N, C-alpha and C positions, 0 to 999 in steps of 0.2 A: 504493500500500500504506500502511495506517495502522498504526502501532505501538501495540499494546495493552498495558495494564498493569492489575493487579488493583485497586489502590487509589491514591488521590491522595497528594500529598506527606505524609510523616509527620514532624512536627517533633520528636517526642520522641526520635528516634534520630539526632540530628544532631551528636553529639559530635565526630566526626572532621572534618566540615566546619567546625564552630565553631572547632576548633583551627587549621585551615588559615587561616581568615579572621583570627583573632587574631594568628597569626604574621605575616601580611601587614601588619597594622596596627600592630605593636609599636613601630616607630620613630615613629609619629605620635601614639598615644594617651597616651603617658607624657610628662609635662611635662619639658622639658629646661631645668631651672634649678637653682640651687644647693640648693634645698630638697629636691630629689629625691635620696634616699639612694643610696649606692654599691650597696646591695642590689639595686635595680632594674637598674642598669647592668650588674651582674655576671650577671644571669640570661640564660640562653639563650632565644631566641625561643620555643622549644617549651615551656620552663618557664613563661614568662609566659602563653602561651596556655592551658596546663593549669590554671594558677591562676585565670585569668579564668573558665574553664569550671567550676572547683570553686566559685567564688562563686555562680554561677547555680544549680548543683546544691544548694548548701547552702540557699539560699532555697526552692527547689522542695521539698526534703526537709522543711524547716520547715513549709511549708504543707500537706504531706500527713500530718503527724502532729499530735497534740495532747498536752496534758499537759506536765508539767515534764520537760525532757530529761535533767537530772541530779538525782537525789535523794540527800540526805544520810541515811544510815541508821545509827542507833546500836544496837549489839548488845553482848552481854557481852564480846565480843572487842575492842570499840572501835568507832570510827567508820569507815565506808567509804561508797563512792559507787556508786549504781546508775545506769548510763548507758543511755539508749535507743540503738538502732542508729545513728540519725542523729547523736547526740552522739559515739559511738565513731568515726564516720567523720570528723567535722569539728572536734572540740574541739582536737585536736593541731595542726590546720592553721590555727587562728585567727590566729596572729601573721603568717603569710605572706599570708593572705587580706586582712588589714587593711593590710599594707604595700603590696600590689599595687594595692589600690583607692584608697588615700589620695592617690596621685599621678597619677591619671588626668586627662587633659586635659579642661577644661570645654567645649572647642569641639566635643566629640562627644557624641552621644546613644547610650546603651548599652541593652542588654537590660533590660526592666522589672525583672527580679529583681536585676540588678547595681545599678541605680539605687536600688532599695529598700534594699539592703544598705548603700549609702553614706549614704543619708538617715537611716537608723536609727542607724548608727554615729556620725554627726555629732550627732544629737539627744542621744544618751546620753553624748557626750564620750569615747567609747572610743578614738578615735584619739589623744587627748592623755593618756589615763590611763596612769600608770606601772605597767604590769602586766607581770610576767615569766611568760608562759604556759608557756614551756619547762620551768621549774623545778617545775611542778606535776604533771607527768605522766611516766610511764615507759612508752613504747610507747603502748598503748591503755588503760593503767591510770592512774587519777588517784591521786596520792600523798596519803595521809591524814595528819592531824596537823600540817599546815603552815598558818599563818594566811593565807599567800598563796594557798593552794589554795582556801580558802573564798571569798576575794575573787574569784578567777577564775571559780569555779563560779557565784557570784551574778551576775557580769557576763554570763556566757554565757547563763544562764537568762533574765535580764532582756532580753538582746539578742534571743533567740528570741521572747519574748513581744511585744516591740515590733515585730518584723517581722510577726508574725501580725496584730497590731492595725492596723499601717500598711497592709498589703496588703488587709485586709478593708475598711477605711474608704475606701480609694481604688479599690476594685474592680480591683486590679492584675491578677489572673488573667483577668478578663473583657477588660480592655484588651489584654492580651498575646494572648489568643485571637483577638480581632478583628483585631489587626495581622497576626498570622501567617496568618489567613484571607485577608487582602488580598494578602499576598505569594504565597500559594498560587494565588489567582485570577489574579494577574499571570503567574505561571509557566505556568499552564494556558493562558492566552490566547496567550502567545508560542509555546508548543508547538503549539497549534492553527494559529497563523499559519505556522509552519514546515511543518507537515503539508500545509497548503493549497499552499504553494510546491512541495512535492514532488509533490502531486497534479496540478499544472499543468505542471511540467517534470521530466522523468525523471532528469536528471543536473544537479546543482548544484555549483558551486565555492564553498566556504565560506572566506571571507577574514576573518581576525581581525587587527585592527590597533588600537593605542592611540594617541590623539592627546593631546599635552600641550604645555607651553611650556618653552622653555629656562630654565635656572636664573635668569639675569639678568632674565627677564621674568615668571616664575611668580608673584611676589608682587604685581605691579602690574596684571596682567590681571584685569579684573572678570568676574563671571559673565555679565553682559549681553554683554560683548565676546566671550566664549567661545561663548555661545549663537549670537551673530550669525555667528561664523566657521563653526560647524558647519552652521548653516542655509544659509549661502552655498555650502558644499561640496555639501550634499545637493541644493540647488536646481540647481546646475550639472550634476548628473548627467544631466539631461534633454538637454543639448546637447553635452556634452563626450564625445568618443569614448573617453576614458579609462574611462568607466563603461559602455561598450557591453555590452549583455546583462545589466545589473543588474536582478534581479527582486525584490529586497527587501533590507531592512536592519533592524538593531536597534542602538540606542545606549543607553549608560548614562552619566550624568554623575556624577562623584565628585570629592571634594576631600580632599587630604591636606596636613597642615601642612608637610611637607617638599617634596612634589611639586607642590602647588598644584592648580588645576583641571585635570581630565583627563577624557577620554572613552574608554570601551571600545566598540568598534564591531564588528559582524558584518555583512559584506556577502555577499549571495547572488548569484552570477553564473550565467548559463545556460551549462552545459557543452556545449551544442550550438552555441553562438555563439563562446565563448572556449575557448582551449586549456587543458584541465584541468591538465596538467603544469606550467603556468606560474603556478600560484597564488602561489608565493613572489614572483615578479616582479610580479604584480598588486598584492600588498600593499605592495611597495616603491614602486611607481609612485604608488599612492594616498597613501602616507605622504609621498613627496617633493612631491606636489601640495599637501598640507596645509602643509608647511614653506615651500616656495618661492612658491606663489601665494596661498593663503588667508591665511597669517599673515605673509607677506613676510619670512621669515627668523626670526621670533620663535618658531616652533613646533618641535617635535621629535616623533618617533613611535617606536613599537616594533612591529616586524614579527613577530608571533607565528607566522605560517606558516613562517618560517625555521626553527622548531624542530619542524616536523611529523614529521620522521624520528625524533626522540627520543621523541615521544609514541607513534609507531607501535610502537617497541620496548617501550614500557611498556603497550601495549594501552589507550591513553588518547586516541587521535587522534579528534577530532571536527571537524577542519578539513580544507581541501583538497577534493579531488574526492570526492563522496558520491553514490552511485546511489540512486534511489528504493527499490529492493528490498534495500538493504544495511541490515538492521535493526541490526546491531552498531554501525556508524558513526553511524547516526542516534540511537541511544541514547547514544553518547558525546557527540554534539553537544548533546543535551538535558541530560545530567547534568553534564558537565564544562565546558561553555561557557555555555549558557543558564541552567542551574541556578545556577551560581556568581553570575552577574550579578544574578539575582533575589534570592538568599538572603543575600547579603552584608549587606543591611540588617537582617536578622533579629538580628544580633549587635551591630554597631557602625556608626554612620553619622554623617556630619558634620551639624551643625545648620544646614541651609539655611533660608532664609526660607520661611514657609508658602506652599503652593500652587505652589511651584517644581516644574516637571516634571523628573524626574531619569531617567526611562527611557521609551523610545518605540520604536515599530516602524513599518515602512511599511504601506501599505494592503493589505488582502487582495486576492489576484488576482481579476479579474473572473470571474464564474461560468462563462462559456463556456470558460475555460481549465481549469476544475477537472474532475477525475474523481471520481465519488461515492466516499465512504468514511465509515465511522462515526467519531464523536467518541470520545475516550477520555481517561481520567484517567491521570496519570503518577505514578510513584513515583520520587523523585529518588534515584539510586544514589549512595551515599557511598563515597569511596575513602580510603585511608590518606593522612594528611598527610605521612607519611614518604616517599612516593613522589617521587623526584627529578624535577624538571622540571615537576611539576604546577602549581606556583605561577605560572609564566610562562604556561602554557596558560589557567589560570583567570583570574588577575588581572592579567596583563601584566607590564611591566617594573618593577623595583624603583625607588624614588625615587633619583635620581642623588646 
């Protein structure tokens, strides 16, 4: 059975997933030094995530509009300001948007719109400008008759104009569109791969486990060593009975400043060969093999399948035993497991060297194993970031 959906991934409606990913990365993307203000440290993860999202939405709104966002109008009654809807939404937020972007770690690459915001703010010197934004507005209304108000309005208008010029000159919208198209292509490829696995084997055991390195080794393990360790584990699956019945796999390489190099893995075991109810045990055995044999005690792991019952209660389970005909669980697998791995890079990613492979899958099953079925496009289902337990299912264990 092939799961069908009407349209492919839609990136314009990803605000909830974006919040989830920024929450996951909060501990890593903000610089931990004395220059970072207490304001950042006092923010809740969700607050930081919402602000990062607002930065991207501000730039998107700027590019969708034209003209001067805030006009000074002189009437018989005096001076007042006319604000475009975009300005009404974001003028009051400017001090928080500037603070949250000023102290982002340079080790990460961000959404093109966030990068444009930072570049333009730095060019205009807005980060260092002595501006009291809060004193110039009352709710969504700009206060007239204050010299500081005119100064802030001029800065806001100039900032919007600079963002438009910058994004047009560097073709930011086109670059973003191409990058998101590549992420969508990768997502569709992995979903097709999983479809083929289910066409070949009626019942699969989906095992989610994260591999990383213990704290004392995380800073000294190179990417090359980590890649070698993972390759060794995957190569050994052909002869090691631990991997008996393995029909496929997907892995994703990531890096976090606190957690170091780590891998998110999805293993697909044949439910006709292995006992489906033992999926938690299988994840544990694979994790222990990573720790004791592959890394010789330097590694650590996170058994995501151990949380399967919690995800079942939340109607989010996409791991464990999944039958070919179970459309609901297969959709959960695509949205909450595969979708997260593919789409995390849409918002924030570590600056790896170019041409480094960061995500891969096993080979498609041989044609004689497959049953015919049509290809289909997927729509990635977005879930609330406030759902407890979702983070562990999607992104794995928090940094120790």
